[in-house]
N, C-alpha and C positions, 0 to 999 in steps of 0.2 A: 472488360471486367464488369460483372453485375454485382454491385455492392448492396448487401441486404442488412448488414449489422456492423456496429462499431462496439468493440469490447475493450474495457479499460482494466488496468491495474488500479488499486486503490491508493495505498500509502505513497506519498511523494509524487503521485501522478495527478490525482484530482484534488488533493489538499496537502498541506505541509504536515508531515508526521510529527514534527517536533511540537506542534500544538497539542496533540494527544499526550506525548511523552511528558512535557513540562507540566501539564495538568495532573497527570498521574503521579509525577514526582511530588507535587504539592500535597496530594492526598496521602502518599506514603510518608512524607515528612511529618505530617500531622499525626499519623498513626505512631510513628517512632517517638515523637514527643510525648504522646499520651502514655506509651508503654515504658519509656526510659527516662523522660525528663530532659532529653537533649533538645535544645531549642530548634524548632522546625526550620527556621531561616538558614541555619548552618548546614543541615543535611540537604535542604532543597538546593542551595547554591552549589554544594559539592556535586550533586547529581547533574545539575544543569551544566556545570563547567566540564565535567567528565564526558557528558554526552557531546558537547560541542567539540571537545578536544579529540575524542576517540571515534565519534560518529555512531550512527544508529546500529551498526553491525557488531559493536563491541559487546562481548558476552559476559564480561566480568564486572559490570558496573555495581551490582549489588554486593558482590564479593569484596570489592574495594571499599564500598561504603561501610560494610560491617567491620572490616579490618581497620579502616582509618579512624572510626569512631569507637572502636572496641565494644561493639554491641554484642552482648552475649545472650540477651534475653529473647532475641528475635532471630529466627532462622531465615535463610535465603528464600526458601520455598514460600514462606509467609509473605515476603516482599513481592515475589513473582505473582502470587495469587492476588495481592492488592493491585498490582499493575494491570493484570488481566481483568480484574473486576471493577475497575474505575468506571464511573458513569461520566462520560465526557460532555462538554458543551462546545461543539465544533460548528464551523460554518464554511461554506464554499465561497471562494472569491467571486465577485460579480462576473468576471470574464468567464469563469467556468460555468456559472449558471446560464449565461447567454449562449455559450457553446452547446451545452446539453439541450437547451430549449430548441436551438436551431437544428441540431442533429436528430432530435426526437421526431421532428416533422417528417424526416426522410427515411430514417433507418430504425431498426431494432437496436436497442442498447443493452449492454450487459457488463458484468463485472466478474473477474476471477481474482480472488485475493487469498494470499497466504496469511498465516497468523492464527493464534488461538481463536476458535470459532465464536465464542461468546463475546470476546473483545471486538472482533471485526464486525459482528452484528450490531453492537452498540455504537460503533463508529458510523456505520451505514445509517442507522436510525437517527443519530444526532445530526448528521449531514443532510438528512432528508433525501437520500439517494433513491429510496424506493419510488419516489415520485417519477423518476425517469427510467429506471432499470426494468427491462422486461424479464431478465433472469440474472441471478447472482449465484456464483459457485464459490463456496467456502471450502478450500482444499482440505482444511483441517477435519472436515466431516468424513473424509476418506482415509485419514491416517497420514502421519508425517511423511511417510515415504512417497506419498502422492502429491506433495507440495510442489509448486513450480520450482524448478523448470520441467518437472514431469509433465507429460502431455495430457494426462487424464482430464484435468480441469478444462482444457480447451475442447476436448472431445465431448465432455458432458454438456458444456454450455451450447455448443453447436447442435447437439441432439435435442436439448431442451427448447431451443429456439426454432428447431425444424429447418436448419439451413446447413449448407456445406461449407467446410473450411475455406474454400476458394472464394466464398461470398462474404468473407469477414476481414475486417481490419482490426488488429489488436494494438493497443497503445500502452506503453509502460516506460519505466525509467531506469531499471536496474538490469544491466546486461547479464549479471550472474544468475538471475532466476527468471527473467521475464520472456525471453525470446526463443530460447532453444526448443522448447516443447511446441510453441506456436509455429515456428519455422518448420518443424518436422512434420506437422500435420497439414501444412500447406496454407496456413493463414498468413496474410500480408502483415508485416510487423513494422511499427513506427516507434522510435525511441525519442522521448522528451529529454533534451540535453540541458537540464538544469537540476537543481537540488543536490543532495548529498552524494549522489553516485555519478555525478557528471564526469569525474576523472577516472572512473573504473574502466579498465581495458577489457575488451571482449575478445574471446577466441572466435575462430571462424564459425563454430556452431552457435555461438552466443550473439553473433552480429545481426542486428535487425536489417530489414530491407531498406528502411529510410530513417532519417533523423530530422527533427524539428527543434528549433531553439527553445520554444516554450509551448505550453498547451494551447495558448491562444492561436497558434499557427496551424492547428490541426485541420480545421475546416478547409482552409486554403490548400493544404497538402492533399486532402482527400479529393477535392475538386481537380487538382492537378493530376492525380493518379487516374481518375475517371477519364479525363481528357486524353491522357497518354495512351490509354488502352481502348 
């Protein structure tokens, strides 16, 4: 195997997505208090507890918030817009910084991420990931139907970097969206087995080629793969 690039998922792979969500919830709670007088601490705690209980894939958090607090003045869309428009203050763990520094010396680095485009760009900016990434694909730019697990994002980043899929390792955490498209185009896939999706079961098409316990183990796994091949 000739490895030329390492491509990452963003949320819950390179950083903990709850850091963004809890910050955005605080922003939303302040907005609700300003518009309705409901104490922000109450709505913030409600959103945090619901997120912890239901997980990041739960689609009705704002519906439940509006219903539980009998909010009539604010529509769900306004809360979603606030969530997407939040300006975060995020940071990478030192182990991730060290990993990216080490990989950058040897390989091209890239990112393929789902999610509302403006929101994902603000996350990338706050995390300082432009410093390491040679290419970033925001699947939202191509329309929701091309979000991962669709293979388009993987094809685009390979073309942008000028490499073949067989020369790429892709690293993600969510088997329901991260690996099927990458597997299909011939990219070697690695699943990070921690975070909120650690217990999600994968179908045959969704199963990655390899698993690691945490992101810190990635460099060792890559070296192992190069030695094997």
